[in-house]
mmCIF file of the N, C-alpha and C atoms, coordinates in Angstrom:
data_MODEL
# 
_entry.id   MODEL 
# 
loop_
_atom_site.group_PDB 
_atom_site.id 
_atom_site.type_symbol 
_atom_site.label_atom_id 
_atom_site.label_alt_id 
_atom_site.label_comp_id 
_atom_site.label_asym_id 
_atom_site.label_entity_id 
_atom_site.label_seq_id 
_atom_site.pdbx_PDB_ins_code 
_atom_site.Cartn_x 
_atom_site.Cartn_y 
_atom_site.Cartn_z 
_atom_site.occupancy 
_atom_site.B_iso_or_equiv 
_atom_site.pdbx_formal_charge 
_atom_site.auth_seq_id 
_atom_site.auth_comp_id 
_atom_site.auth_asym_id 
_atom_site.auth_atom_id 
_atom_site.pdbx_PDB_model_num 
ATOM 1   N N  . MET A 1 1  ? 42.214 0.590  4.834   1.00 0.00 ? 1  MET A N  1 
ATOM 2   C CA . MET A 1 1  ? 42.842 0.217  3.567   1.00 0.00 ? 1  MET A CA 1 
ATOM 3   C C  . MET A 1 1  ? 43.728 1.363  3.099   1.00 0.00 ? 1  MET A C  1 
ATOM 4   N N  . GLU A 1 2  ? 44.950 1.050  2.717   1.00 0.00 ? 2  GLU A N  1 
ATOM 5   C CA . GLU A 1 2  ? 45.909 2.046  2.221   1.00 0.00 ? 2  GLU A CA 1 
ATOM 6   C C  . GLU A 1 2  ? 45.821 2.066  0.670   1.00 0.00 ? 2  GLU A C  1 
ATOM 7   N N  . THR A 1 3  ? 45.677 3.279  0.136   1.00 0.00 ? 3  THR A N  1 
ATOM 8   C CA . THR A 1 3  ? 45.616 3.401  -1.306  1.00 0.00 ? 3  THR A CA 1 
ATOM 9   C C  . THR A 1 3  ? 46.437 4.581  -1.826  1.00 0.00 ? 3  THR A C  1 
ATOM 10  N N  . LEU A 1 4  ? 47.016 4.415  -2.922  1.00 0.00 ? 4  LEU A N  1 
ATOM 11  C CA . LEU A 1 4  ? 47.711 5.520  -3.640  1.00 0.00 ? 4  LEU A CA 1 
ATOM 12  C C  . LEU A 1 4  ? 46.995 5.692  -5.008  1.00 0.00 ? 4  LEU A C  1 
ATOM 13  N N  . GLU A 1 5  ? 46.574 6.893  -5.328  1.00 0.00 ? 5  GLU A N  1 
ATOM 14  C CA . GLU A 1 5  ? 45.867 7.182  -6.545  1.00 0.00 ? 5  GLU A CA 1 
ATOM 15  C C  . GLU A 1 5  ? 46.671 8.245  -7.305  1.00 0.00 ? 5  GLU A C  1 
ATOM 16  N N  . PHE A 1 6  ? 46.839 8.064  -8.596  1.00 0.00 ? 6  PHE A N  1 
ATOM 17  C CA . PHE A 1 6  ? 47.597 9.057  -9.391  1.00 0.00 ? 6  PHE A CA 1 
ATOM 18  C C  . PHE A 1 6  ? 46.700 9.537  -10.503 1.00 0.00 ? 6  PHE A C  1 
ATOM 19  N N  . VAL A 1 7  ? 46.634 10.873 -10.679 1.00 0.00 ? 7  VAL A N  1 
ATOM 20  C CA . VAL A 1 7  ? 45.912 11.480 -11.749 1.00 0.00 ? 7  VAL A CA 1 
ATOM 21  C C  . VAL A 1 7  ? 46.963 12.153 -12.666 1.00 0.00 ? 7  VAL A C  1 
ATOM 22  N N  . ILE A 1 8  ? 47.035 11.741 -13.884 1.00 0.00 ? 8  ILE A N  1 
ATOM 23  C CA . ILE A 1 8  ? 48.022 12.256 -14.854 1.00 0.00 ? 8  ILE A CA 1 
ATOM 24  C C  . ILE A 1 8  ? 47.268 13.253 -15.805 1.00 0.00 ? 8  ILE A C  1 
ATOM 25  N N  . TYR A 1 9  ? 47.676 14.482 -15.801 1.00 0.00 ? 9  TYR A N  1 
ATOM 26  C CA . TYR A 1 9  ? 47.043 15.491 -16.612 1.00 0.00 ? 9  TYR A CA 1 
ATOM 27  C C  . TYR A 1 9  ? 47.686 15.609 -17.998 1.00 0.00 ? 9  TYR A C  1 
ATOM 28  N N  . PRO A 1 10 ? 46.973 16.128 -18.954 1.00 0.00 ? 10 PRO A N  1 
ATOM 29  C CA . PRO A 1 10 ? 47.525 16.204 -20.331 1.00 0.00 ? 10 PRO A CA 1 
ATOM 30  C C  . PRO A 1 10 ? 48.799 17.031 -20.413 1.00 0.00 ? 10 PRO A C  1 
ATOM 31  N N  . ASP A 1 11 ? 48.995 17.928 -19.499 1.00 0.00 ? 11 ASP A N  1 
ATOM 32  C CA . ASP A 1 11 ? 50.227 18.779 -19.522 1.00 0.00 ? 11 ASP A CA 1 
ATOM 33  C C  . ASP A 1 11 ? 51.371 18.092 -18.838 1.00 0.00 ? 11 ASP A C  1 
ATOM 34  N N  . GLY A 1 12 ? 51.201 16.880 -18.364 1.00 0.00 ? 12 GLY A N  1 
ATOM 35  C CA . GLY A 1 12 ? 52.294 16.136 -17.696 1.00 0.00 ? 12 GLY A CA 1 
ATOM 36  C C  . GLY A 1 12 ? 52.302 16.129 -16.203 1.00 0.00 ? 12 GLY A C  1 
ATOM 37  N N  . ARG A 1 13 ? 51.528 17.033 -15.620 1.00 0.00 ? 13 ARG A N  1 
ATOM 38  C CA . ARG A 1 13 ? 51.495 17.063 -14.144 1.00 0.00 ? 13 ARG A CA 1 
ATOM 39  C C  . ARG A 1 13 ? 50.884 15.796 -13.620 1.00 0.00 ? 13 ARG A C  1 
ATOM 40  N N  . VAL A 1 14 ? 51.346 15.380 -12.430 1.00 0.00 ? 14 VAL A N  1 
ATOM 41  C CA . VAL A 1 14 ? 50.797 14.198 -11.808 1.00 0.00 ? 14 VAL A CA 1 
ATOM 42  C C  . VAL A 1 14 ? 50.319 14.615 -10.405 1.00 0.00 ? 14 VAL A C  1 
ATOM 43  N N  . GLN A 1 15 ? 49.089 14.255 -10.093 1.00 0.00 ? 15 GLN A N  1 
ATOM 44  C CA . GLN A 1 15 ? 48.503 14.515 -8.760  1.00 0.00 ? 15 GLN A CA 1 
ATOM 45  C C  . GLN A 1 15 ? 48.512 13.146 -8.050  1.00 0.00 ? 15 GLN A C  1 
ATOM 46  N N  . GLU A 1 16 ? 49.055 13.123 -6.799  1.00 0.00 ? 16 GLU A N  1 
ATOM 47  C CA . GLU A 1 16 ? 49.151 11.902 -6.041  1.00 0.00 ? 16 GLU A CA 1 
ATOM 48  C C  . GLU A 1 16 ? 48.184 12.043 -4.842  1.00 0.00 ? 16 GLU A C  1 
ATOM 49  N N  . LEU A 1 17 ? 47.260 11.136 -4.698  1.00 0.00 ? 17 LEU A N  1 
ATOM 50  C CA . LEU A 1 17 ? 46.315 11.140 -3.574  1.00 0.00 ? 17 LEU A CA 1 
ATOM 51  C C  . LEU A 1 17 ? 46.571 9.892  -2.722  1.00 0.00 ? 17 LEU A C  1 
ATOM 52  N N  . VAL A 1 18 ? 46.852 10.064 -1.475  1.00 0.00 ? 18 VAL A N  1 
ATOM 53  C CA . VAL A 1 18 ? 47.114 8.966  -0.544  1.00 0.00 ? 18 VAL A CA 1 
ATOM 54  C C  . VAL A 1 18 ? 46.034 8.904  0.542   1.00 0.00 ? 18 VAL A C  1 
ATOM 55  N N  . THR A 1 19 ? 45.498 7.727  0.723   1.00 0.00 ? 19 THR A N  1 
ATOM 56  C CA . THR A 1 19 ? 44.476 7.552  1.833   1.00 0.00 ? 19 THR A CA 1 
ATOM 57  C C  . THR A 1 19 ? 44.860 6.370  2.649   1.00 0.00 ? 19 THR A C  1 
ATOM 58  N N  . GLY A 1 20 ? 44.536 6.394  3.928   1.00 0.00 ? 20 GLY A N  1 
ATOM 59  C CA . GLY A 1 20 ? 44.782 5.318  4.806   1.00 0.00 ? 20 GLY A CA 1 
ATOM 60  C C  . GLY A 1 20 ? 46.166 5.257  5.475   1.00 0.00 ? 20 GLY A C  1 
ATOM 61  N N  . ILE A 1 21 ? 46.970 6.239  5.242   1.00 0.00 ? 21 ILE A N  1 
ATOM 62  C CA . ILE A 1 21 ? 48.356 6.319  5.770   1.00 0.00 ? 21 ILE A CA 1 
ATOM 63  C C  . ILE A 1 21 ? 48.412 7.620  6.603   1.00 0.00 ? 21 ILE A C  1 
ATOM 64  N N  . VAL A 1 22 ? 48.784 7.498  7.839   1.00 0.00 ? 22 VAL A N  1 
ATOM 65  C CA . VAL A 1 22 ? 48.735 8.656  8.763   1.00 0.00 ? 22 VAL A CA 1 
ATOM 66  C C  . VAL A 1 22 ? 50.154 9.215  9.045   1.00 0.00 ? 22 VAL A C  1 
ATOM 67  N N  . GLY A 1 23 ? 50.275 10.512 9.083   1.00 0.00 ? 23 GLY A N  1 
ATOM 68  C CA . GLY A 1 23 ? 51.497 11.179 9.556   1.00 0.00 ? 23 GLY A CA 1 
ATOM 69  C C  . GLY A 1 23 ? 52.711 11.017 8.648   1.00 0.00 ? 23 GLY A C  1 
ATOM 70  N N  . SER A 1 24 ? 53.885 10.894 9.301   1.00 0.00 ? 24 SER A N  1 
ATOM 71  C CA . SER A 1 24 ? 55.123 10.840 8.563   1.00 0.00 ? 24 SER A CA 1 
ATOM 72  C C  . SER A 1 24 ? 55.244 9.562  7.755   1.00 0.00 ? 24 SER A C  1 
ATOM 73  N N  . SER A 1 25 ? 54.526 8.542  8.089   1.00 0.00 ? 25 SER A N  1 
ATOM 74  C CA . SER A 1 25 ? 54.535 7.302  7.278   1.00 0.00 ? 25 SER A CA 1 
ATOM 75  C C  . SER A 1 25 ? 54.163 7.565  5.842   1.00 0.00 ? 25 SER A C  1 
ATOM 76  N N  . CYS A 1 26 ? 53.256 8.493  5.622   1.00 0.00 ? 26 CYS A N  1 
ATOM 77  C CA . CYS A 1 26 ? 52.835 8.847  4.250   1.00 0.00 ? 26 CYS A CA 1 
ATOM 78  C C  . CYS A 1 26 ? 54.028 9.324  3.456   1.00 0.00 ? 26 CYS A C  1 
ATOM 79  N N  . ALA A 1 27 ? 54.837 10.203 4.005   1.00 0.00 ? 27 ALA A N  1 
ATOM 80  C CA . ALA A 1 27 ? 56.039 10.687 3.283   1.00 0.00 ? 27 ALA A CA 1 
ATOM 81  C C  . ALA A 1 27 ? 57.019 9.588  2.991   1.00 0.00 ? 27 ALA A C  1 
ATOM 82  N N  . GLU A 1 28 ? 57.168 8.691  3.934   1.00 0.00 ? 28 GLU A N  1 
ATOM 83  C CA . GLU A 1 28 ? 58.061 7.539  3.735   1.00 0.00 ? 28 GLU A CA 1 
ATOM 84  C C  . GLU A 1 28 ? 57.592 6.682  2.578   1.00 0.00 ? 28 GLU A C  1 
ATOM 85  N N  . VAL A 1 29 ? 56.320 6.413  2.528   1.00 0.00 ? 29 VAL A N  1 
ATOM 86  C CA . VAL A 1 29 ? 55.747 5.519  1.495   1.00 0.00 ? 29 VAL A CA 1 
ATOM 87  C C  . VAL A 1 29 ? 55.860 6.174  0.120   1.00 0.00 ? 29 VAL A C  1 
ATOM 88  N N  . THR A 1 30 ? 55.682 7.437  0.013   1.00 0.00 ? 30 THR A N  1 
ATOM 89  C CA . THR A 1 30 ? 55.610 8.134  -1.318  1.00 0.00 ? 30 THR A CA 1 
ATOM 90  C C  . THR A 1 30 ? 57.007 8.676  -1.773  1.00 0.00 ? 30 THR A C  1 
ATOM 91  N N  . ALA A 1 31 ? 58.004 8.693  -0.920  1.00 0.00 ? 31 ALA A N  1 
ATOM 92  C CA . ALA A 1 31 ? 59.266 9.327  -1.281  1.00 0.00 ? 31 ALA A CA 1 
ATOM 93  C C  . ALA A 1 31 ? 59.910 8.747  -2.555  1.00 0.00 ? 31 ALA A C  1 
ATOM 94  N N  . ALA A 1 32 ? 59.955 7.442  -2.649  1.00 0.00 ? 32 ALA A N  1 
ATOM 95  C CA . ALA A 1 32 ? 60.610 6.794  -3.784  1.00 0.00 ? 32 ALA A CA 1 
ATOM 96  C C  . ALA A 1 32 ? 59.865 7.051  -5.077  1.00 0.00 ? 32 ALA A C  1 
ATOM 97  N N  . ILE A 1 33 ? 58.562 7.093  -4.993  1.00 0.00 ? 33 ILE A N  1 
ATOM 98  C CA . ILE A 1 33 ? 57.734 7.362  -6.187  1.00 0.00 ? 33 ILE A CA 1 
ATOM 99  C C  . ILE A 1 33 ? 57.930 8.798  -6.622  1.00 0.00 ? 33 ILE A C  1 
ATOM 100 N N  . GLU A 1 34 ? 57.909 9.719  -5.695  1.00 0.00 ? 34 GLU A N  1 
ATOM 101 C CA . GLU A 1 34 ? 58.079 11.159 -5.984  1.00 0.00 ? 34 GLU A CA 1 
ATOM 102 C C  . GLU A 1 34 ? 59.483 11.421 -6.608  1.00 0.00 ? 34 GLU A C  1 
ATOM 103 N N  . ALA A 1 35 ? 60.483 10.690 -6.116  1.00 0.00 ? 35 ALA A N  1 
ATOM 104 C CA . ALA A 1 35 ? 61.836 10.859 -6.672  1.00 0.00 ? 35 ALA A CA 1 
ATOM 105 C C  . ALA A 1 35 ? 61.861 10.426 -8.144  1.00 0.00 ? 35 ALA A C  1 
ATOM 106 N N  . GLN A 1 36 ? 61.097 9.445  -8.472  1.00 0.00 ? 36 GLN A N  1 
ATOM 107 C CA . GLN A 1 36 ? 61.100 8.956  -9.891  1.00 0.00 ? 36 GLN A CA 1 
ATOM 108 C C  . GLN A 1 36 ? 60.245 9.879  -10.779 1.00 0.00 ? 36 GLN A C  1 
ATOM 109 N N  . LEU A 1 37 ? 59.207 10.505 -10.227 1.00 0.00 ? 37 LEU A N  1 
ATOM 110 C CA . LEU A 1 37 ? 58.317 11.316 -10.969 1.00 0.00 ? 37 LEU A CA 1 
ATOM 111 C C  . LEU A 1 37 ? 58.955 12.741 -11.302 1.00 0.00 ? 37 LEU A C  1 
ATOM 112 N N  . GLY A 1 38 ? 59.798 13.185 -10.436 1.00 0.00 ? 38 GLY A N  1 
ATOM 113 C CA . GLY A 1 38 ? 60.422 14.500 -10.691 1.00 0.00 ? 38 GLY A CA 1 
ATOM 114 C C  . GLY A 1 38 ? 60.148 15.494 -9.599  1.00 0.00 ? 38 GLY A C  1 
ATOM 115 N N  . GLN A 1 39 ? 60.207 16.781 -9.925  1.00 0.00 ? 39 GLN A N  1 
ATOM 116 C CA . GLN A 1 39 ? 60.055 17.839 -8.973  1.00 0.00 ? 39 GLN A CA 1 
ATOM 117 C C  . GLN A 1 39 ? 58.675 17.874 -8.325  1.00 0.00 ? 39 GLN A C  1 
ATOM 118 N N  . VAL A 1 40 ? 58.607 17.939 -7.009  1.00 0.00 ? 40 VAL A N  1 
ATOM 119 C CA . VAL A 1 40 ? 57.345 18.075 -6.296  1.00 0.00 ? 40 VAL A CA 1 
ATOM 120 C C  . VAL A 1 40 ? 57.029 19.573 -6.240  1.00 0.00 ? 40 VAL A C  1 
ATOM 121 N N  . MET A 1 41 ? 55.910 19.987 -6.797  1.00 0.00 ? 41 MET A N  1 
ATOM 122 C CA . MET A 1 41 ? 55.552 21.392 -6.862  1.00 0.00 ? 41 MET A CA 1 
ATOM 123 C C  . MET A 1 41 ? 54.875 21.846 -5.586  1.00 0.00 ? 41 MET A C  1 
ATOM 124 N N  . SER A 1 42 ? 54.085 20.972 -4.959  1.00 0.00 ? 42 SER A N  1 
ATOM 125 C CA . SER A 1 42 ? 53.412 21.298 -3.722  1.00 0.00 ? 42 SER A CA 1 
ATOM 126 C C  . SER A 1 42 ? 52.942 20.027 -3.035  1.00 0.00 ? 42 SER A C  1 
ATOM 127 N N  . GLN A 1 43 ? 52.748 20.128 -1.713  1.00 0.00 ? 43 GLN A N  1 
ATOM 128 C CA . GLN A 1 43 ? 52.275 19.057 -0.899  1.00 0.00 ? 43 GLN A CA 1 
ATOM 129 C C  . GLN A 1 43 ? 51.212 19.607 0.061   1.00 0.00 ? 43 GLN A C  1 
ATOM 130 N N  . GLU A 1 44 ? 50.193 18.834 0.356   1.00 0.00 ? 44 GLU A N  1 
ATOM 131 C CA . GLU A 1 44 ? 49.204 19.230 1.293   1.00 0.00 ? 44 GLU A CA 1 
ATOM 132 C C  . GLU A 1 44 ? 48.863 17.994 2.142   1.00 0.00 ? 44 GLU A C  1 
ATOM 133 N N  . GLN A 1 45 ? 49.120 18.070 3.430   1.00 0.00 ? 45 GLN A N  1 
ATOM 134 C CA . GLN A 1 45 ? 48.788 16.984 4.340   1.00 0.00 ? 45 GLN A CA 1 
ATOM 135 C C  . GLN A 1 45 ? 47.301 17.096 4.713   1.00 0.00 ? 45 GLN A C  1 
ATOM 136 N N  . THR A 1 46 ? 46.634 15.954 4.676   1.00 0.00 ? 46 THR A N  1 
ATOM 137 C CA . THR A 1 46 ? 45.204 15.968 4.954   1.00 0.00 ? 46 THR A CA 1 
ATOM 138 C C  . THR A 1 46 ? 44.834 15.361 6.286   1.00 0.00 ? 46 THR A C  1 
ATOM 139 N N  . SER A 1 47 ? 45.824 14.788 7.002   1.00 0.00 ? 47 SER A N  1 
ATOM 140 C CA . SER A 1 47 ? 45.522 14.233 8.306   1.00 0.00 ? 47 SER A CA 1 
ATOM 141 C C  . SER A 1 47 ? 46.708 14.360 9.231   1.00 0.00 ? 47 SER A C  1 
# 
């Protein structure tokens, strides 16, 4: 199952957690969302 989870902090930061999507497909799925959210401060690949 593919899921996207967003945690929005009081200071405006947004943490995006993606599960069930492997490799470069993850970046393709999240690119449009990240473009709308603003500057990406950091990324960590988990698989």
